[in-house]
N, C-alpha and C positions, 0 to 999 in steps of 0.2 A: 741085293738092291730090290726094293719093293715099290712097284708102280701102282698108281690108281689107273683106272681104265678110261672112263668118259672124261674128256677134257684134258687128258694127259697123253694117252696113247692114240685115241681116236677123238674126233671132234665132238664136242658136247652139243647135241641137237635134240635132246629129249624135250617134248612139250610138257614140261613139268607142271605148269600152271593148270593145264587142262586135266592132267592126271590127278592133281590135288583136288580140283573142283569136283571131279567125278567121285573121288574117294569120300569127300565131305558129303556129297549127295547120298552116297550109299550109307554112310554112318548115320546120317540124319534119318534115313528110312528105317534104320535099326533102332531108332529111339534115342539117339544121342543128340543133344542140342547143337545146332549149327554154331552157336556162339562159343562153343568149346574149342573150335578149330579155326585156323587162319590159313589163307593161301600163301602166307609168308613162311610157314613152317613145313618141314618135310613130312612125307607120309609116315616115316618112322617116328617122328616126334608126335604125330597124331596117334599112332598106335600106343605110344607110352601113356598118353592120356586115357585112351580107351582101356588099357590094362588096369590102370589105377581105379578108374571108374567102375569097371566090372568087379574088381576085387572088393571094393568098398560096398558094392551092392550084393555081395555074396555069390557072385557067379563063379563057376569053376574054371580051372586052368584050361580044361578041354573046350569050354565055351569060348574062351578068348582065342585059343589056337584055331578054332574053326573060323571065327570072324577074321583073324589075321590072315588066314589062307585066302579068304575071299577078297580082302583088301589087296593083298599082294598079286592076286590074279588080275586085278584091274591095272595095277602098276606094270605088270609084265606085258600087258597088251601095248602100252605106250613104249616100253623098252624095246619090244620087237619091231615096232614101227621105226624107232630111232636107229636100231641096229641095221635095218635094211637100207637106210639112206645116209649113213655116216661115212666118214673118210678118215684116213690116217692123218694124224698131225704131221705137218711137213718136218722131215728130218728124223722121225722116230724110227724108221726102218734101219737107216744107216747107224743110228745110235745103238739100237739093240744088237746089231751085228758086231759093232765095235766092243760093246760091253761083254758079249759072249766070248769074243776073241781074247779078252782080258781074263777069261776063266772065272768071271763072276757068276754067282748064283742069282737068278732073277725070279721074281714072283709078282703076281697081281693080287691086289685086294680091292674088291669092288662091292658096292651095295647093290649092283645089278644081280638079277637072278642067274642061275646056271644056264638057262636057255639062251638068253640074249648074249651073255658073255661068250658062250661056246660058239654061237653064230659068228660073232666078230672075230674070234681067234681063228676059226676055220676059213672064213671069207677072205681074210687078209694074210692067211698062212703064217700066223704068229705063234701058234701053239708050241712049236719046238724051241722057242726062245725061253720059255718059262718053266722053271723047275717046280713051281707050285702055283695054283690058282685057287683063291679062297673067295667065293661069292657069298651073298647073304644066306644062301641055302646051307652053307657049311658051318654057320656059327649061330649061337643063341642071340647075340647082340652084335649089331654092326657098328662101324666107326661113327662117331668118335669114341665109342666105348672101346677101351683098350683090349678087350677080349678078341676083337677082330684081328688086330695087328699081332697080338700074342700068338694066335693060331698060325699066322703066316711065318713068324720067326721060328716057331716050333717045326713047321714043315720044312723050312730051309736049314734048320739045325744051326742057327746063328744066335748070338747074344745081341741084345739091344745096342750095345756100344759098337758092335761090328756092322751094323746095318745102316742103310740110307733109305729114307722114304721120299718118293717123288710124287707130288700130287698138285692138283689145281684148286682144291677146296680147303676151307678152314677145317673141315672134318679130318682131312688127311694130316694137316699140321697139328691139330690137337691130339690126334692119335699118337703121333710120333713124340710130341712133347711129353705126353703122359708117361711114356715108357723110356724116355731119355734117348730116343733115336734121332739121329741127325736128319733134319727135314729140309727138303728142297722144294720151294714153291714154284710151280710152273705157271707162267703167265699166258697160257694158251686156253684157259677155261673160264670158269664163272666168277672167280674171286679177284679182287684188286690187289695190287702190291701191298697196300696198307693193311687190308684184311688178312692176307697171308702172314705178314710179319707179326701182327698182333696175335695171331693164333699160334705162333711158334716157329715160323720158318727161319732157319738158320741162314739161308741164302735164297736168292731168286734167280730163275733162268727164263730167258725169253724164247729159247728154242731147245729142243731135246739135245741138239748137237753140243750145247754148252756142257752137258753132263760128261762128255768124253774128256774135256779139258779138266773139269773139276775132279773126276776120279783119278786121272793121271797125276794131278797135283797132290791129291790125298795119298796116293801110293808112294810118291817120291818125297813128299814132305808131310809126315804124320802130324805135324803141328797145325796144318791147314784146318783140320776139323775143329781143333780147339780155338783157333783164331776166329772162325766164323760162327762159333757157338755163342 
């Protein structure tokens, strides 16, 4: 079972609009037009545009990677602030314990950097629950690019049809749908039920506790996965 982090395991409290605004300011100072970017798009979507623009203007891959590192350093500052003030989603601790008692292999995949993810895992004593943790620092492309989830499944040594993804964002749902992984939309984060469903959620949960019943049903009735797909 693969979990997202912010909004799924811990409360989503990242000041993403301020982070995006600062990144846009930085990119503008590097010569990119402000009109190329929007506060409604993620930092990673901005970086995609930057990569294309730099490639088209003859810049090297090394040039892009240096700029990417500077942009992610800005994002990491906000992630660190968020990690220092977040809290566990109600019911998540009991759920993780129950799932481990079922002998399930658990993993995290998050667009957060290693620093903030590690802080959260250690601060809430969660690390021992997870058999794999794949942050943005571990992959070339983050979700919704399927490479991110593929890396997690490889680390868990499971096939897509054997896995379940739990997340609060459309990115999580799209990642799962791309690989044919059963997707559970968590209503504890940033996306609405309609957004999660359109992005590929097979079912929705209002609390992590709901996962226990869902997995028990899947174990006892293999047809449940097909019925909700």
